[in-house]
C-alpha positions as protocol buffer text, in pm:
chain_id: "A"
residue {
  index: 1
  type: MET
  ca { x: 10274 y: 4671 z: 13827 }
}
residue {
  index: 2
  type: ARG
  ca { x: 9923 y: 4584 z: 13937 }
}
residue {
  index: 3
  type: THR
  ca { x: 9679 y: 4772 z: 14154 }
}
residue {
  index: 4
  type: ILE
  ca { x: 9506 y: 4605 z: 14463 }
}
residue {
  index: 5
  type: ARG
  ca { x: 9178 y: 4768 z: 14559 }
}
residue {
  index: 6
  type: VAL
  ca { x: 9048 y: 4734 z: 14923 }
}
residue {
  index: 7
  type: SER
  ca { x: 8705 y: 4855 z: 15022 }
}
residue {
  index: 8
  type: VAL
  ca { x: 8602 y: 4792 z: 15384 }
}
residue {
  index: 9
  type: LEU
  ca { x: 8242 y: 4809 z: 15508 }
}
residue {
  index: 10
  type: ARG
  ca { x: 8190 y: 4808 z: 15902 }
}
residue {
  index: 11
  type: CYS
  ca { x: 7883 y: 4746 z: 16089 }
}
residue {
  index: 12
  type: ASP
  ca { x: 7748 y: 4679 z: 16443 }
}
residue {
  index: 13
  type: ALA
  ca { x: 7737 y: 4305 z: 16538 }
}
residue {
  index: 14
  type: GLN
  ca { x: 7359 y: 4325 z: 16533 }
}
residue {
  index: 15
  type: HIS
  ca { x: 7365 y: 4415 z: 16156 }
}
residue {
  index: 16
  type: PHE
  ca { x: 7639 y: 4182 z: 16051 }
}
residue {
  index: 17
  type: ALA
  ca { x: 7409 y: 3876 z: 15952 }
}
residue {
  index: 18
  type: GLU
  ca { x: 7190 y: 4093 z: 15732 }
}
residue {
  index: 19
  type: LEU
  ca { x: 7461 y: 4271 z: 15573 }
}
residue {
  index: 20
  type: ARG
  ca { x: 7663 y: 3970 z: 15512 }
}
residue {
  index: 21
  type: LYS
  ca { x: 7362 y: 3815 z: 15328 }
}
residue {
  index: 22
  type: MET
  ca { x: 7346 y: 4139 z: 15120 }
}
residue {
  index: 23
  type: MET
  ca { x: 7693 y: 4106 z: 15037 }
}
residue {
  index: 24
  type: ALA
  ca { x: 7672 y: 3730 z: 14923 }
}
residue {
  index: 25
  type: GLU
  ca { x: 7371 y: 3829 z: 14720 }
}
residue {
  index: 26
  type: SER
  ca { x: 7533 y: 4133 z: 14548 }
}
residue {
  index: 27
  type: ILE
  ca { x: 7728 y: 3906 z: 14302 }
}
residue {
  index: 28
  type: ALA
  ca { x: 7401 y: 3866 z: 14099 }
}
residue {
  index: 29
  type: VAL
  ca { x: 7386 y: 4247 z: 14038 }
}
residue {
  index: 30
  type: LEU
  ca { x: 7775 y: 4323 z: 14032 }
}
residue {
  index: 31
  type: GLU
  ca { x: 7923 y: 4043 z: 13853 }
}
residue {
  index: 32
  type: PRO
  ca { x: 7808 y: 4082 z: 13508 }
}
residue {
  index: 33
  type: GLY
  ca { x: 7944 y: 4447 z: 13478 }
}
residue {
  index: 34
  type: ILE
  ca { x: 8269 y: 4383 z: 13678 }
}
residue {
  index: 35
  type: ARG
  ca { x: 8351 y: 4086 z: 13461 }
}
residue {
  index: 36
  type: GLN
  ca { x: 8334 y: 4325 z: 13148 }
}
residue {
  index: 37
  type: MET
  ca { x: 8575 y: 4588 z: 13314 }
}
residue {
  index: 38
  type: ARG
  ca { x: 8905 y: 4647 z: 13140 }
}
residue {
  index: 39
  type: GLY
  ca { x: 9202 y: 4509 z: 13339 }
}
residue {
  index: 40
  type: LEU
  ca { x: 9030 y: 4307 z: 13584 }
}
residue {
  index: 41
  type: ILE
  ca { x: 9250 y: 4013 z: 13725 }
}
residue {
  index: 42
  type: HIS
  ca { x: 9056 y: 3895 z: 14037 }
}
residue {
  index: 43
  type: PHE
  ca { x: 8774 y: 4032 z: 14248 }
}
residue {
  index: 44
  type: TYR
  ca { x: 8681 y: 3887 z: 14600 }
}
residue {
  index: 45
  type: ALA
  ca { x: 8416 y: 3967 z: 14837 }
}
residue {
  index: 46
  type: GLY
  ca { x: 8475 y: 3839 z: 15203 }
}
residue {
  index: 47
  type: GLU
  ca { x: 8388 y: 3844 z: 15557 }
}
residue {
  index: 48
  type: ASP
  ca { x: 8542 y: 3848 z: 15906 }
}
residue {
  index: 49
  type: ALA
  ca { x: 8298 y: 3684 z: 16126 }
}
residue {
  index: 50
  type: ALA
  ca { x: 8517 y: 3763 z: 16441 }
}
residue {
  index: 51
  type: ILE
  ca { x: 8525 y: 4133 z: 16412 }
}
residue {
  index: 52
  type: LYS
  ca { x: 8249 y: 4199 z: 16158 }
}
residue {
  index: 53
  type: PRO
  ca { x: 8388 y: 4382 z: 15872 }
}
residue {
  index: 54
  type: LEU
  ca { x: 8303 y: 4301 z: 15502 }
}
residue {
  index: 55
  type: THR
  ca { x: 8552 y: 4356 z: 15225 }
}
residue {
  index: 56
  type: ASN
  ca { x: 8581 y: 4380 z: 14850 }
}
residue {
  index: 57
  type: VAL
  ca { x: 8938 y: 4323 z: 14724 }
}
residue {
  index: 58
  type: SER
  ca { x: 9016 y: 4329 z: 14384 }
}
residue {
  index: 59
  type: VAL
  ca { x: 9327 y: 4303 z: 14154 }
}
residue {
  index: 60
  type: TRP
  ca { x: 9382 y: 4526 z: 13847 }
}
residue {
  index: 61
  type: ARG
  ca { x: 9635 y: 4573 z: 13574 }
}
residue {
  index: 62
  type: THR
  ca { x: 9660 y: 4950 z: 13651 }
}
residue {
  index: 63
  type: LEU
  ca { x: 9523 y: 5216 z: 13886 }
}
residue {
  index: 64
  type: GLU
  ca { x: 9296 y: 5361 z: 13619 }
}
residue {
  index: 65
  type: ASP
  ca { x: 9135 y: 5031 z: 13559 }
}
residue {
  index: 66
  type: ALA
  ca { x: 9073 y: 4984 z: 13936 }
}
residue {
  index: 67
  type: LYS
  ca { x: 8922 y: 5319 z: 13939 }
}
residue {
  index: 68
  type: GLN
  ca { x: 8643 y: 5215 z: 13717 }
}
residue {
  index: 69
  type: LEU
  ca { x: 8458 y: 5104 z: 14030 }
}
residue {
  index: 70
  type: ASP
  ca { x: 8435 y: 5471 z: 14148 }
}
residue {
  index: 71
  type: THR
  ca { x: 8177 y: 5529 z: 13893 }
}
residue {
  index: 72
  type: PHE
  ca { x: 8023 y: 5169 z: 13858 }
}
residue {
  index: 73
  type: GLN
  ca { x: 7648 y: 5259 z: 13902 }
}
residue {
  index: 74
  type: PRO
  ca { x: 7535 y: 4930 z: 14044 }
}
residue {
  index: 75
  type: MET
  ca { x: 7796 y: 4928 z: 14309 }
}
residue {
  index: 76
  type: LEU
  ca { x: 7717 y: 5288 z: 14407 }
}
residue {
  index: 77
  type: ASP
  ca { x: 7356 y: 5192 z: 14427 }
}
residue {
  index: 78
  type: LEU
  ca { x: 7438 y: 4897 z: 14654 }
}
residue {
  index: 79
  type: GLY
  ca { x: 7638 y: 5105 z: 14866 }
}
residue {
  index: 80
  type: LYS
  ca { x: 7345 y: 5341 z: 14950 }
}
residue {
  index: 81
  type: ALA
  ca { x: 7149 y: 5030 z: 15024 }
}
residue {
  index: 82
  type: PHE
  ca { x: 7402 y: 4900 z: 15278 }
}
residue {
  index: 83
  type: VAL
  ca { x: 7432 y: 5250 z: 15439 }
}
residue {
  index: 84
  type: ALA
  ca { x: 7057 y: 5246 z: 15473 }
}
residue {
  index: 85
  type: LYS
  ca { x: 7094 y: 4912 z: 15678 }
}
residue {
  index: 86
  type: GLY
  ca { x: 7363 y: 5063 z: 15906 }
}
residue {
  index: 87
  type: ALA
  ca { x: 7684 y: 4995 z: 15727 }
}
residue {
  index: 88
  type: THR
  ca { x: 7961 y: 5255 z: 15724 }
}
residue {
  index: 89
  type: PHE
  ca { x: 8250 y: 5251 z: 15450 }
}
residue {
  index: 90
  type: GLU
  ca { x: 8607 y: 5340 z: 15521 }
}
residue {
  index: 91
  type: ARG
  ca { x: 8704 y: 5621 z: 15305 }
}
residue {
  index: 92
  type: PRO
  ca { x: 8904 y: 5690 z: 15098 }
}
residue {
  index: 93
  type: ILE
  ca { x: 8899 y: 5344 z: 14928 }
}
residue {
  index: 94
  type: MET
  ca { x: 9255 y: 5215 z: 14916 }
}
residue {
  index: 95
  type: ASN
  ca { x: 9435 y: 5153 z: 14590 }
}
residue {
  index: 96
  type: TYR
  ca { x: 9763 y: 4976 z: 14642 }
}
residue {
  index: 97
  type: ALA
  ca { x: 10053 y: 4966 z: 14394 }
}
residue {
  index: 98
  type: SER
  ca { x: 10173 y: 4609 z: 14425 }
}
residue {
  index: 99
  type: LEU
  ca { x: 10536 y: 4559 z: 14529 }
}
residue {
  index: 100
  type: TRP
  ca { x: 10568 y: 4172 z: 14508 }
}
residue {
  index: 101
  type: GLU
  ca { x: 10350 y: 3889 z: 14453 }
}
residue {
  index: 102
  type: VAL
  ca { x: 10361 y: 3508 z: 14516 }
}
residue {
  index: 103
  type: ALA
  ca { x: 10170 y: 3259 z: 14320 }
}
residue {
  index: 104
  type: PRO
  ca { x: 10180 y: 2879 z: 14301 }
}
């Protein structure tokens, strides 16, 4: 059974463009460390331009693997930068146990 981790950032529309840019640029800081984490299957950062949330969705082999992000300092530091620019994060971060999956 895999774990799907979903972190949602919300913001006012006037901050969305700046926060979206920050999210796009965050790969430079986050990718090297995330890539090295045990159990990583996929990691996605995304946006919904219509309703203005930004998300991180990742797939992990186990819940323990997914929870490595709870203490990943570069992500914690970036979270503070996002909050300073007007973002709020939904808490708690959701870690879903997969029930089924479809792949090509």
